[in-house]
Residue frames as a rotation matrix with the C-alpha (Angstrom) as fourth column:
MET 1
-0.163 -0.973 0.162 171.20
0.829 -0.224 -0.512 -42.62
0.534 0.051 0.844 93.35
ASP 2
0.699 0.307 -0.646 171.54
0.659 -0.628 0.414 -40.07
-0.279 -0.715 -0.641 96.15
ILE 3
0.039 -0.655 0.754 173.11
0.743 -0.486 -0.461 -36.88
0.669 0.578 0.468 94.75
ARG 4
0.595 0.073 -0.801 174.53
0.719 -0.494 0.489 -34.50
-0.360 -0.866 -0.346 97.35
ILE 5
0.368 -0.502 0.783 175.94
0.368 -0.695 -0.618 -31.03
0.854 0.515 -0.071 96.75
LEU 6
0.611 -0.290 -0.737 178.51
0.760 -0.043 0.648 -30.07
-0.220 -0.956 0.194 99.39
GLN 7
0.848 -0.246 0.469 180.65
-0.014 -0.895 -0.445 -26.99
0.530 0.371 -0.762 99.89
LEU 8
0.470 -0.734 0.489 184.28
-0.764 -0.617 -0.191 -26.19
0.442 -0.284 -0.851 100.69
ILE 9
-0.573 -0.807 -0.141 186.82
-0.590 0.526 -0.613 -28.07
0.569 -0.268 -0.777 102.83
GLU 10
-0.531 0.450 0.718 184.14
-0.648 0.329 -0.686 -29.15
-0.545 -0.830 0.117 105.29
GLY 11
0.561 0.779 -0.281 182.13
-0.760 0.351 -0.547 -30.59
-0.327 0.521 0.789 102.42
ALA 12
0.138 -0.610 -0.780 185.14
-0.673 0.521 -0.526 -32.52
0.727 0.597 -0.338 101.16
GLN 13
-0.803 -0.480 0.354 185.67
-0.568 0.436 -0.698 -33.97
0.181 -0.762 -0.622 104.62
GLN 14
-0.232 0.824 0.517 182.03
-0.599 0.299 -0.743 -35.09
-0.767 -0.482 0.424 104.75
ALA 15
0.175 0.372 -0.912 181.84
-0.984 0.105 -0.146 -36.44
0.041 0.922 0.384 101.20
ASP 16
-0.359 -0.269 0.894 181.36
-0.324 0.934 0.151 -40.15
-0.875 -0.235 -0.423 100.62
GLY 17
0.627 0.549 0.553 180.52
0.269 0.514 -0.815 -42.49
-0.731 0.660 0.174 97.78
LEU 18
0.035 -0.554 0.832 181.71
0.995 -0.062 -0.083 -41.39
0.097 0.830 0.549 94.36
VAL 19
0.362 0.004 -0.932 183.13
0.474 -0.862 0.180 -37.93
-0.803 -0.507 -0.314 95.01
VAL 20
0.320 -0.241 0.916 183.46
0.842 -0.370 -0.392 -35.26
0.433 0.897 0.084 92.33
VAL 21
0.033 -0.398 -0.917 185.82
0.696 -0.649 0.307 -32.53
-0.717 -0.648 0.256 93.56
ILE 22
0.561 0.385 0.733 184.91
0.814 -0.417 -0.404 -29.38
0.150 0.823 -0.548 91.63
ASP 23
0.027 -0.516 -0.856 187.23
0.325 -0.805 0.496 -26.49
-0.945 -0.292 0.146 90.80
VAL 24
0.679 0.380 0.629 186.12
0.701 -0.080 -0.709 -24.71
-0.219 0.922 -0.321 87.63
PHE 25
0.758 -0.425 0.495 188.26
-0.100 -0.825 -0.556 -21.55
0.645 0.371 -0.668 87.98
ARG 26
0.418 -0.038 -0.908 190.78
-0.908 0.010 -0.419 -22.95
0.025 0.999 -0.030 87.38
ALA 27
-0.240 -0.777 0.582 192.53
-0.786 0.507 0.353 -26.03
-0.570 -0.372 -0.733 88.76
PHE 28
-0.261 0.123 0.957 190.60
0.134 0.987 -0.090 -28.91
-0.956 0.104 -0.274 87.29
SER 29
0.928 0.350 -0.130 189.95
-0.047 -0.236 -0.971 -27.14
-0.370 0.907 -0.203 84.01
THR 30
0.370 -0.880 -0.297 193.70
-0.929 -0.357 -0.100 -26.56
-0.018 0.313 -0.949 83.68
ALA 31
-0.272 -0.454 0.849 194.36
-0.491 0.824 0.284 -30.18
-0.828 -0.339 -0.447 84.66
CYS 32
0.544 0.535 0.646 192.28
0.307 0.590 -0.747 -31.34
-0.781 0.605 0.157 81.68
TYR 33
0.918 -0.267 -0.292 194.24
-0.393 -0.515 -0.762 -29.07
0.053 0.814 -0.578 79.34
ALA 34
0.008 -0.966 0.260 197.48
-0.941 0.081 0.329 -30.45
-0.339 -0.248 -0.908 80.79
MET 35
-0.045 0.053 0.998 196.34
0.006 0.999 -0.053 -33.99
-0.999 0.004 -0.045 80.04
GLU 36
0.881 0.424 0.210 195.41
0.222 0.021 -0.975 -32.95
-0.417 0.906 -0.076 76.51
ARG 37
0.670 -0.705 -0.231 198.92
-0.726 -0.559 -0.402 -31.55
0.154 0.437 -0.886 76.10
GLY 38
0.304 -0.516 -0.801 200.36
-0.326 0.733 -0.596 -34.99
0.895 0.443 0.054 76.80
ALA 39
-0.263 -0.410 0.873 200.85
-0.955 -0.020 -0.297 -35.28
0.139 -0.912 -0.386 80.57
SER 40
-0.537 0.003 -0.844 201.04
-0.126 0.989 0.083 -38.92
0.834 0.151 -0.530 81.63
ARG 41
0.103 0.577 -0.810 199.66
0.882 0.324 0.342 -38.27
0.460 -0.750 -0.476 85.11
ILE 42
-0.057 -0.050 0.997 198.94
-0.259 -0.964 -0.063 -35.41
0.964 -0.262 0.042 87.51
ILE 43
-0.335 -0.126 -0.934 199.84
0.798 0.489 -0.352 -35.69
0.501 -0.863 -0.063 91.17
PRO 44
0.381 0.523 0.762 197.61
0.000 -0.824 0.566 -33.41
0.925 -0.216 -0.313 93.31
VAL 45
-0.415 -0.568 -0.711 199.24
0.765 0.205 -0.611 -32.18
0.493 -0.797 0.349 96.50
GLY 46
0.585 0.743 -0.326 198.11
0.781 -0.407 0.474 -30.05
0.220 -0.532 -0.818 99.41
ASN 47
0.793 -0.328 -0.513 201.19
0.071 -0.787 0.613 -27.95
-0.605 -0.523 -0.601 100.06
ILE 48
0.806 -0.495 -0.324 204.11
-0.556 -0.448 -0.700 -26.38
0.202 0.745 -0.636 98.25
GLU 49
-0.037 -0.880 0.474 206.79
-0.928 0.207 0.311 -28.21
-0.372 -0.428 -0.824 100.22
GLU 50
0.139 0.167 0.976 205.41
0.003 0.986 -0.169 -31.59
-0.990 0.026 0.137 99.17
ALA 51
0.971 0.238 -0.010 205.34
0.008 -0.073 -0.997 -30.43
-0.238 0.969 -0.072 95.56
PHE 52
0.459 -0.872 -0.170 209.04
-0.861 -0.389 -0.326 -29.53
0.218 0.296 -0.930 95.60
ARG 53
-0.155 -0.499 0.852 209.93
-0.684 0.677 0.272 -32.78
-0.713 -0.541 -0.446 97.39
LEU 54
0.488 0.422 0.764 208.14
0.209 0.794 -0.572 -34.87
-0.848 0.438 0.299 94.78
ALA 55
0.948 -0.162 -0.275 209.76
-0.318 -0.406 -0.857 -32.88
0.027 0.899 -0.436 91.97
GLU 56
0.037 -0.989 0.145 213.17
-0.993 -0.020 0.115 -33.87
-0.110 -0.149 -0.983 93.34
GLU 57
-0.251 -0.092 0.964 212.15
-0.362 0.932 -0.005 -37.52
-0.898 -0.350 -0.267 93.56
ILE 58
0.463 0.515 0.722 210.58
0.507 0.514 -0.692 -37.75
-0.727 0.686 -0.023 90.08
PRO 59
-0.586 -0.793 -0.168 213.05
0.287 -0.396 0.872 -36.88
-0.758 0.463 0.460 87.30
GLY 60
-0.937 0.116 0.329 211.65
0.293 -0.248 0.923 -34.71
0.189 0.962 0.198 84.53
SER 61
-0.100 0.954 -0.282 208.49
0.990 0.067 -0.124 -33.84
-0.099 -0.292 -0.951 86.43
VAL 62
-0.565 0.049 0.824 206.75
0.321 -0.907 0.274 -30.49
0.760 0.419 0.496 85.98
LEU 63
-0.670 0.318 -0.671 205.43
0.643 -0.204 -0.738 -28.21
-0.372 -0.926 -0.068 88.73
MET 64
-0.575 0.590 0.567 202.07
0.253 -0.531 0.809 -26.53
0.778 0.609 0.156 88.09
GLY 65
0.073 0.720 -0.690 199.88
0.957 0.144 0.251 -24.49
0.280 -0.679 -0.678 90.42
GLU 66
-0.117 0.019 0.993 199.16
0.062 -0.998 0.026 -21.35
0.991 0.064 0.116 92.34
GLN 67
-0.370 0.147 -0.917 198.89
0.926 -0.018 -0.376 -19.67
-0.072 -0.989 -0.130 95.70
ASN 68
-0.096 0.468 -0.878 196.45
0.237 -0.846 -0.477 -16.78
-0.967 -0.254 -0.030 95.97
GLU 69
0.813 0.551 0.188 195.79
0.212 0.021 -0.977 -17.34
-0.542 0.834 -0.100 92.24
ARG 70
0.618 -0.658 -0.430 199.39
-0.785 -0.551 -0.283 -16.46
-0.051 0.513 -0.857 91.31
LYS 71
0.638 -0.488 -0.595 202.07
0.001 0.774 -0.634 -18.77
0.770 0.404 0.494 89.97
ILE 72
0.946 -0.322 -0.035 204.25
0.083 0.137 0.987 -20.11
-0.313 -0.937 0.157 92.77
THR 73
0.453 -0.862 -0.228 207.90
-0.891 -0.446 -0.084 -19.06
-0.029 0.242 -0.970 92.65
GLY 74
-0.537 -0.748 0.390 209.96
-0.684 0.657 0.319 -21.96
-0.494 -0.095 -0.864 91.35
PHE 75
0.122 0.657 0.744 207.02
0.182 0.722 -0.668 -23.63
-0.976 0.217 -0.032 89.59
ASP 76
-0.783 -0.410 0.467 207.10
0.479 0.082 0.874 -24.22
-0.397 0.908 0.133 85.83
TYR 77
-0.579 0.689 0.436 203.50
0.279 -0.336 0.900 -23.15
0.766 0.643 0.003 85.27
GLY 78
-0.807 0.453 0.379 200.75
-0.579 -0.481 -0.658 -21.36
-0.116 -0.751 0.650 87.13
ASN 79
-0.565 0.694 0.446 197.12
0.280 0.670 -0.687 -22.45
-0.776 -0.263 -0.573 87.18
SER 80
-0.046 0.512 -0.857 196.19
-0.634 -0.679 -0.371 -20.91
-0.772 0.526 0.356 83.82
PRO 81
0.398 0.235 0.887 194.81
0.442 0.798 -0.410 -23.03
-0.804 0.555 0.214 80.97
THR 82
0.978 -0.071 -0.197 195.97
-0.199 -0.608 -0.769 -20.30
-0.065 0.791 -0.608 78.57
HIS 83
0.226 -0.973 0.041 199.57
-0.956 -0.214 0.201 -20.87
-0.187 -0.084 -0.979 79.61
ILE 84
-0.173 -0.239 0.955 199.20
-0.243 0.950 0.194 -24.65
-0.954 -0.199 -0.223 79.29
LEU 85
0.751 0.655 -0.086 197.70
-0.242 0.152 -0.958 -24.56
-0.615 0.740 0.272 75.78
GLU 86
0.744 -0.514 -0.428 201.07
-0.516 -0.034 -0.856 -24.46
0.425 0.857 -0.290 74.01
ALA 87
0.082 -0.732 0.676 203.04
-0.920 0.206 0.334 -26.48
-0.384 -0.649 -0.657 76.56
ASP 88
0.157 -0.115 -0.981 204.61
-0.529 0.829 -0.182 -29.76
0.834 0.547 0.070 75.52
LEU 89
0.037 -0.046 0.998 203.92
-0.980 0.195 0.045 -32.08
-0.197 -0.980 -0.038 78.43
SER 90
0.497 0.211 -0.842 204.35
-0.596 0.788 -0.154 -35.31
0.631 0.578 0.517 76.49
GLY 91
0.277 -0.327 -0.903 204.97
0.343 0.912 -0.225 -38.16
0.898 -0.247 0.365 78.92
LYS 92
-0.612 -0.580 0.538 205.51
-0.208 -0.538 -0.817 -35.78
0.763 -0.611 0.209 81.83
THR 93
-0.103 0.516 -0.851 204.40
0.952 0.300 0.067 -36.21
0.290 -0.803 -0.522 85.42
VAL 94
-0.240 0.118 0.963 202.74
-0.033 -0.993 0.114 -32.96
0.970 -0.004 0.243 86.49
ILE 95
-0.514 0.057 -0.856 202.76
0.849 0.178 -0.497 -32.12
0.124 -0.982 -0.140 90.19
HIS 96
-0.267 0.602 0.752 199.81
0.258 -0.707 0.658 -29.85
0.928 0.370 0.034 90.89
ARG 97
-0.593 0.123 -0.796 199.13
0.787 -0.122 -0.605 -27.65
-0.172 -0.985 -0.024 93.89
SER 98
-0.409 0.506 0.759 196.15
0.204 -0.760 0.617 -25.30
0.890 0.407 0.207 94.10
SER 99
-0.896 0.048 0.441 194.36
-0.405 -0.494 -0.769 -23.37
0.181 -0.868 0.462 96.81
SER 100
-0.039 0.974 0.224 191.02
-0.963 0.023 -0.267 -25.08
-0.265 -0.226 0.937 96.21
GLY 101
0.547 0.445 -0.709 190.85
-0.727 0.672 -0.140 -28.15
0.414 0.592 0.691 94.00
THR 102
-0.140 -0.661 -0.738 193.81
-0.097 0.750 -0.654 -30.16
0.985 -0.020 -0.169 95.20
GLN 103
-0.803 -0.066 0.592 192.88
-0.579 -0.145 -0.802 -29.32
0.139 -0.987 0.078 98.80
GLY 104
0.228 0.967 0.110 189.52
-0.971 0.234 -0.047 -30.97
-0.072 -0.096 0.993 98.17
ILE 105
0.435 -0.141 -0.889 191.19
-0.323 0.897 -0.300 -34.17
0.840 0.418 0.345 97.00
VAL 106
-0.633 -0.770 -0.085 193.46
-0.149 0.228 -0.962 -34.26
0.760 -0.596 -0.259 100.03
ASN 107
-0.757 0.348 0.553 190.49
-0.643 -0.245 -0.726 -33.77
-0.117 -0.905 0.409 102.37
ALA 108
0.238 0.896 -0.375 188.06
-0.919 0.332 0.211 -36.23
0.313 0.295 0.903 100.77
VAL 109
-0.662 -0.695 0.280 189.13
-0.748 0.588 -0.310 -38.99
0.050 -0.415 -0.909 103.13
HIS 110
-0.334 0.618 0.712 185.81
-0.295 0.648 -0.702 -40.88
-0.895 -0.444 -0.034 103.15
ALA 111
0.194 0.417 -0.888 185.45
-0.952 -0.140 -0.273 -41.17
-0.238 0.898 0.370 99.38
ASP 112
0.536 0.006 0.844 185.06
0.107 0.991 -0.075 -44.55
-0.837 0.131 0.531 97.72
GLU 113
-0.026 -0.480 0.877 186.33
0.990 0.110 0.089 -42.98
-0.139 0.871 0.472 94.51
ILE 114
0.181 0.014 -0.983 187.41
0.181 -0.983 0.020 -39.48
-0.967 -0.182 -0.181 93.48
ILE 115
-0.047 -0.227 0.973 187.17
0.997 -0.077 0.030 -37.76
0.068 0.971 0.230 90.11
THR 116
-0.786 -0.286 -0.548 187.67
0.354 -0.935 -0.021 -34.10
-0.506 -0.211 0.836 89.27
GLY 117
0.216 0.955 0.203 184.96
0.867 -0.092 -0.489 -31.68
-0.448 0.282 -0.848 88.16
SER 118
-0.671 -0.315 -0.671 185.02
-0.005 -0.903 0.430 -29.00
-0.741 0.292 0.605 85.46
PHE 119
0.390 0.846 -0.363 182.74
-0.390 -0.206 -0.898 -27.77
-0.834 0.491 0.250 82.70
VAL 120
-0.104 -0.502 -0.858 185.28
-0.981 -0.089 0.171 -28.75
-0.163 0.860 -0.484 80.04
ASN 121
-0.823 -0.123 -0.554 184.46
-0.287 0.932 0.220 -32.44
0.490 0.340 -0.803 80.62
ALA 122
-0.533 0.660 0.530 181.05
-0.777 -0.134 -0.614 -32.23
-0.334 -0.739 0.585 82.30
ALA 123
0.437 0.752 -0.493 179.25
-0.881 0.467 -0.069 -34.63
0.178 0.464 0.867 79.94
ALA 124
-0.082 -0.565 -0.821 181.97
-0.244 0.810 -0.533 -37.25
0.966 0.157 -0.204 80.36
ILE 125
-0.891 -0.203 0.406 181.68
-0.421 0.030 -0.907 -36.88
0.172 -0.979 -0.112 84.15
ALA 126
-0.068 0.957 0.283 177.93
-0.923 0.047 -0.381 -37.48
-0.378 -0.287 0.880 84.05
GLN 127
0.460 0.190 -0.868 178.41
-0.668 0.718 -0.196 -40.43
0.586 0.670 0.457 81.70
TYR 128
-0.522 -0.746 -0.413 180.99
-0.216 0.585 -0.782 -41.96
0.825 -0.319 -0.466 84.04
ILE 129
-0.739 0.316 0.595 178.73
-0.641 -0.059 -0.765 -41.54
-0.206 -0.947 0.246 87.07
ARG 130
0.369 0.916 -0.160 175.89
-0.919 0.334 -0.208 -43.27
-0.137 0.224 0.965 85.25
TYR 131
0.203 -0.402 -0.893 178.29
-0.456 0.769 -0.449 -46.04
0.867 0.498 -0.027 84.24
ARG 132
-0.806 -0.589 -0.061 179.47
-0.183 0.345 -0.921 -46.56
0.563 -0.731 -0.385 87.83
SER 133
0.109 0.992 -0.055 175.92
-0.116 0.068 0.991 -46.20
0.987 -0.102 0.122 89.19
PRO 134
-0.836 -0.485 -0.257 176.96
0.203 0.162 -0.966 -45.53
0.510 -0.859 -0.037 92.80
GLU 135
0.013 0.836 -0.548 174.48
0.974 0.114 0.198 -45.33
0.228 -0.536 -0.813 95.67
THR 136
0.658 0.141 -0.739 175.85
0.465 -0.849 0.252 -41.92
-0.592 -0.510 -0.624 96.64
VAL 137
0.086 -0.622 0.779 177.37
0.844 -0.369 -0.388 -39.14
0.529 0.691 0.493 94.55
SER 138
0.442 -0.036 -0.896 178.98
0.645 -0.682 0.345 -36.24
-0.623 -0.731 -0.279 96.42
LEU 139
0.346 -0.276 0.897 179.50
0.723 -0.531 -0.442 -33.12
0.598 0.801 0.016 94.31
VAL 140
0.327 -0.334 -0.884 181.97
0.826 -0.353 0.439 -31.02
-0.459 -0.874 0.161 96.29
CYS 141
0.703 -0.020 0.711 182.21
0.423 -0.792 -0.440 -27.33
0.572 0.610 -0.549 95.35
MET 142
0.027 -0.809 -0.587 185.59
0.994 0.083 -0.069 -26.09
0.104 -0.581 0.807 96.52
GLY 143
0.874 0.470 -0.127 184.83
0.484 -0.866 0.127 -22.41
-0.050 -0.172 -0.984 96.02
TYR 144
0.594 -0.659 0.461 187.39
-0.247 -0.695 -0.675 -19.70
0.765 0.287 -0.576 96.56
ALA 145
-0.394 -0.888 0.236 190.42
-0.619 0.067 -0.783 -21.14
0.680 -0.455 -0.576 98.40
GLY 146
-0.423 0.290 -0.858 188.09
0.439 0.894 0.085 -23.67
0.792 -0.341 -0.506 99.99
GLU 147
-0.898 -0.055 -0.436 186.84
0.423 -0.382 -0.822 -20.90
-0.122 -0.923 0.366 102.28
ARG 148
-0.346 0.842 -0.415 183.79
-0.348 -0.525 -0.777 -19.35
-0.872 -0.124 0.474 100.62
PRO 149
0.138 0.482 0.865 181.38
0.596 0.657 -0.461 -20.65
-0.791 0.580 -0.197 97.99
SER 150
-0.738 -0.338 -0.584 181.75
-0.272 -0.643 0.716 -19.60
-0.618 0.687 0.382 94.36
GLN 151
0.238 0.886 -0.399 179.12
-0.752 -0.092 -0.653 -19.35
-0.615 0.455 0.644 91.66
GLU 152
-0.007 -0.258 -0.966 181.05
-0.954 0.293 -0.071 -21.36
0.301 0.921 -0.248 89.08
ASP 153
-0.916 -0.387 -0.107 181.56
-0.335 0.883 -0.329 -24.45
0.222 -0.265 -0.938 91.24
THR 154
-0.514 0.815 0.269 177.97
-0.130 0.236 -0.963 -24.49
-0.848 -0.530 -0.015 92.48
PHE 155
0.220 0.567 -0.793 176.76
-0.886 -0.223 -0.406 -23.99
-0.408 0.793 0.454 88.91
LEU 156
-0.441 -0.442 -0.781 178.74
-0.758 0.650 0.060 -27.03
0.481 0.618 -0.622 87.76
ALA 157
-0.955 0.141 0.260 177.35
-0.074 0.738 -0.671 -29.16
-0.286 -0.660 -0.695 90.58
GLU 158
-0.077 0.991 -0.111 173.84
-0.354 -0.132 -0.926 -28.15
-0.932 -0.032 0.361 89.53
HIS 159
0.087 0.032 -0.996 174.67
-0.995 -0.036 -0.088 -28.80
-0.039 0.999 0.028 85.87
ILE 160
-0.811 -0.438 -0.388 175.92
-0.450 0.890 -0.065 -32.33
0.374 0.122 -0.919 86.61
ARG 161
-0.740 0.611 0.281 172.91
-0.011 0.407 -0.913 -33.02
-0.672 -0.679 -0.295 88.83
ASP 162
0.148 0.836 -0.528 170.58
-0.671 -0.307 -0.675 -31.89
-0.726 0.455 0.516 86.05
LEU 163
-0.245 -0.311 -0.918 172.35
-0.909 0.403 0.106 -34.13
0.337 0.861 -0.382 83.54
LEU 164
-0.976 -0.210 -0.063 172.01
-0.170 0.906 -0.389 -37.10
0.138 -0.369 -0.919 85.89
THR 165
-0.583 0.811 0.054 168.34
0.189 0.200 -0.961 -36.46
-0.790 -0.550 -0.270 86.64
GLY 166
-0.459 0.368 0.809 167.31
0.886 0.253 0.388 -35.64
-0.062 0.895 -0.442 83.07
LYS 167
0.460 0.615 -0.641 166.43
0.573 -0.756 -0.315 -32.02
-0.678 -0.223 -0.700 83.76
SER 168
0.739 -0.174 0.651 167.07
0.493 -0.519 -0.698 -29.14
0.459 0.837 -0.298 81.39
THR 169
-0.076 -0.836 -0.544 170.41
0.953 -0.222 0.208 -27.42
-0.295 -0.503 0.813 81.94
ARG 170
0.921 0.389 0.014 170.95
0.381 -0.894 -0.236 -23.66
-0.079 0.223 -0.972 81.81
PHE 171
0.123 -0.992 -0.029 174.60
0.930 0.105 0.352 -23.41
-0.346 -0.070 0.936 80.87
ASP 172
-0.216 -0.222 0.951 174.28
0.723 -0.690 0.004 -20.30
0.656 0.689 0.310 78.68
GLU 173
0.720 0.522 0.457 172.56
0.051 -0.696 0.716 -18.41
0.692 -0.492 -0.528 81.49
MET 174
0.794 -0.475 -0.380 175.27
0.528 0.229 0.818 -19.52
-0.302 -0.850 0.432 83.91
VAL 175
-0.135 -0.896 0.423 178.01
0.988 -0.154 -0.012 -18.15
0.076 0.416 0.906 81.65
GLU 176
0.002 0.195 0.981 176.36
0.329 -0.926 0.183 -14.73
0.944 0.322 -0.066 81.48
GLU 177
0.941 0.334 0.063 175.89
0.031 -0.271 0.962 -14.64
0.338 -0.903 -0.265 85.24
LEU 178
0.523 -0.818 -0.239 179.54
0.767 0.329 0.550 -15.55
-0.372 -0.471 0.800 85.74
ARG 179
-0.009 -0.549 0.836 180.71
0.837 -0.462 -0.294 -12.86
0.547 0.697 0.463 83.34
THR 180
0.028 0.084 0.996 179.50
-0.228 -0.970 0.088 -10.15
0.973 -0.230 -0.007 85.73
GLY 181
0.910 0.337 0.239 179.68
-0.320 0.207 0.925 -12.24
0.262 -0.918 0.297 88.90
ASP 182
0.699 -0.636 0.327 182.39
-0.159 0.307 0.938 -14.48
-0.697 -0.708 0.113 90.33
GLY 183
0.414 -0.558 0.719 184.05
0.857 0.505 -0.102 -14.90
-0.306 0.659 0.687 86.93
ALA 184
0.970 0.033 0.241 184.66
0.132 -0.905 -0.405 -11.17
0.204 0.425 -0.882 86.48
ARG 185
0.607 -0.795 0.004 188.02
-0.363 -0.272 0.891 -11.41
-0.707 -0.542 -0.454 88.23
LEU 186
0.060 -0.587 0.807 189.33
0.622 0.655 0.429 -13.52
-0.781 0.477 0.405 85.35
LEU 187
0.399 0.197 0.896 188.42
0.885 -0.337 -0.320 -10.72
0.239 0.921 -0.308 82.94
ASP 188
0.931 -0.089 -0.353 190.06
0.095 -0.876 0.472 -7.97
-0.351 -0.473 -0.808 85.01
PRO 189
0.710 -0.696 0.106 193.13
0.024 -0.127 -0.992 -6.59
0.704 0.707 -0.074 83.14
ALA 190
0.350 -0.585 0.732 194.85
-0.906 -0.411 0.104 -6.10
0.240 -0.699 -0.674 86.49
ASN 191
0.386 -0.139 0.912 195.03
-0.497 0.802 0.332 -9.89
-0.778 -0.581 0.240 86.84
SER 192
0.874 0.143 -0.465 196.18
-0.486 0.295 -0.823 -10.63
0.020 0.945 0.327 83.29
GLU 193
-0.073 -0.991 -0.108 199.74
-0.961 0.099 -0.256 -11.61
0.265 0.085 -0.961 84.19
TRP 194
-0.881 -0.270 0.388 198.70
-0.407 0.851 -0.333 -14.74
-0.241 -0.451 -0.859 86.08
SER 195
-0.318 0.842 0.436 195.09
0.481 0.540 -0.691 -15.02
-0.817 -0.010 -0.577 84.87
PRO 196
-0.991 -0.076 -0.107 194.67
-0.054 -0.508 0.860 -14.00
-0.119 0.858 0.500 81.20
ALA 197
-0.321 0.939 -0.126 191.13
-0.808 -0.341 -0.481 -13.07
-0.494 -0.053 0.868 80.18
SER 198
-0.179 0.210 -0.961 191.12
-0.785 0.558 0.268 -16.07
0.593 0.803 0.065 77.83
ASP 199
-0.984 -0.175 -0.037 191.04
-0.109 0.752 -0.651 -18.32
0.141 -0.636 -0.759 80.92
PHE 200
-0.435 0.891 0.128 187.37
-0.606 -0.185 -0.773 -17.43
-0.666 -0.414 0.621 81.34
ASP 201
0.360 0.605 -0.711 186.34
-0.933 0.227 -0.279 -18.93
-0.007 0.763 0.646 78.01
LEU 202
-0.382 -0.576 -0.723 188.75
-0.564 0.764 -0.312 -21.85
0.732 0.289 -0.617 78.25
CYS 203
-0.969 0.035 0.243 187.35
-0.198 0.473 -0.859 -22.87
-0.145 -0.880 -0.451 81.64
LEU 204
-0.158 0.986 0.054 183.81
-0.365 -0.008 -0.931 -22.60
-0.917 -0.167 0.361 80.26
SER 205
-0.453 -0.051 -0.890 184.44
-0.880 0.186 0.437 -24.48
0.143 0.981 -0.130 77.01
LEU 206
0.188 0.676 0.712 181.62
-0.823 0.504 -0.261 -26.93
-0.535 -0.537 0.652 77.66
ASP 207
0.714 0.164 0.680 182.39
-0.018 0.976 -0.217 -30.61
-0.700 0.143 0.700 76.97
ARG 208
0.499 -0.627 -0.598 185.62
-0.867 -0.363 -0.342 -29.81
-0.003 0.689 -0.725 75.14
PHE 209
-0.596 -0.796 -0.106 187.21
-0.778 0.605 -0.169 -33.01
0.198 -0.018 -0.980 76.42
ASP 210
0.455 0.761 -0.461 185.82
-0.665 0.635 0.392 -36.52
0.592 0.128 0.796 76.23
PHE 211
-0.160 -0.520 -0.839 187.60
0.353 0.764 -0.540 -37.94
0.922 -0.383 0.061 79.27
ILE 212
0.915 0.339 0.218 187.55
-0.096 -0.341 0.935 -37.85
0.391 -0.877 -0.280 83.04
LEU 213
-0.242 -0.959 0.147 190.37
-0.457 -0.021 -0.889 -37.55
0.856 -0.283 -0.433 85.57
ARG 214
0.811 0.535 -0.236 190.21
-0.125 0.553 0.824 -40.26
0.571 -0.639 0.515 88.23
LEU 215
0.209 -0.731 0.650 192.36
-0.973 -0.220 0.065 -40.53
0.095 -0.646 -0.757 91.34
GLU 216
0.826 -0.069 -0.560 194.42
0.011 0.994 -0.105 -43.72
0.564 0.081 0.822 91.42
GLU 217
0.614 -0.638 0.465 197.36
-0.722 -0.215 0.658 -44.95
-0.320 -0.740 -0.592 93.48
GLU 218
0.838 -0.459 -0.295 200.60
0.213 0.774 -0.596 -46.70
0.502 0.437 0.747 92.63
ASP 219
-0.074 -0.939 -0.335 203.68
0.738 0.174 -0.652 -47.21
0.670 -0.296 0.681 94.80
GLY 220
-0.165 0.075 -0.983 202.20
0.933 -0.312 -0.180 -44.99
-0.320 -0.947 -0.018 97.49
ILE 221
-0.919 -0.145 -0.367 201.63
0.030 -0.953 0.302 -42.05
-0.393 0.267 0.880 95.14
ARG 222
0.056 0.985 0.163 198.09
0.655 0.088 -0.751 -40.87
-0.754 0.149 -0.640 94.42
TYR 223
-0.852 -0.395 -0.343 197.67
-0.028 -0.621 0.783 -39.39
-0.523 0.677 0.518 90.97
LEU 224
0.236 0.920 -0.313 195.01
-0.430 -0.190 -0.883 -38.35
-0.872 0.343 0.350 88.48
ASN 225
-0.728 -0.403 0.554 194.72
0.232 0.616 0.753 -40.66
-0.645 0.677 -0.355 85.50
ARG 226
-0.475 0.542 -0.693 192.98
-0.840 -0.515 0.173 -39.89
-0.263 0.664 0.700 82.22
ILE 227
-0.590 0.409 0.696 190.10
0.328 0.909 -0.256 -42.25
-0.737 0.077 -0.671 81.44
ASP 228
-0.916 0.242 -0.319 188.64
-0.398 -0.464 0.792 -41.77
0.043 0.852 0.521 77.96
SER 229
-0.211 0.938 0.274 184.86
-0.794 -0.001 -0.607 -42.04
-0.570 -0.346 0.745 77.79
ARG 230
0.195 0.282 -0.939 185.02
-0.858 0.514 -0.023 -44.64
0.476 0.810 0.342 75.02
THR 231
-0.708 -0.545 -0.450 186.39
-0.260 0.793 -0.551 -47.08
0.657 -0.273 -0.703 77.61
PHE 232
-0.864 0.500 0.057 183.22
0.134 0.338 -0.932 -47.01
-0.485 -0.797 -0.359 79.69
GLU 233
-0.731 0.655 0.189 179.94
0.330 0.097 0.939 -47.88
0.597 0.749 -0.287 78.08
LEU 234
-0.646 0.583 0.493 176.82
-0.724 -0.673 -0.151 -46.06
0.244 -0.454 0.857 79.16
LYS 235
-0.916 0.401 0.028 174.56
0.348 0.826 -0.444 -48.24
-0.201 -0.397 -0.895 81.26
LYS 236
-0.554 0.798 0.239 170.96
-0.006 -0.291 0.957 -48.16
0.833 0.529 0.166 80.14
């Protein structure tokens, strides 16, 4: 298995094989919480206009996402897992737009298969990759707005690689580095309205969820579907 770590929009465009699009702070962590709160599917989109168009076409759908880390005017939710924790999304289609994660999905045009990447389901991701046993795994770190690398996304790529190769992981060290590094912005009181400090811990709640989010397509709409790890047996 060839494991590649790629960065940003350019990395997404180059990615092939089984592609893991990584956005730890906060898109694909929040997406997992949304699924846990009952969402039936999540439709990732690249721009705000498409999000509003789909919301008109899909009755009862919910808009979730951000621009410049802030909730988009007219959206139901921002990109905060804290704000999703108490949401009732039972049976809802969530339309999700973010500055990093969903852009990676849109740009991963050479992928054989796409799943999302976050620490909250990292073990399930590694288990799924082993189950699929692809020739190539592309771990795409979307960074900050897809424009510059971020510690948290690169850390997750390294964590998944270490799980796949049987090396020791250093998650606790990563958390402490993030607390004073690229994760410090989540702990800044000035950002609390759209990014509560609790987002930091929620996004780094390691292996909280035992499922992956896989991109699928139906009737011309690409959406993230929840696949519980009990449905794929670990290959020896």
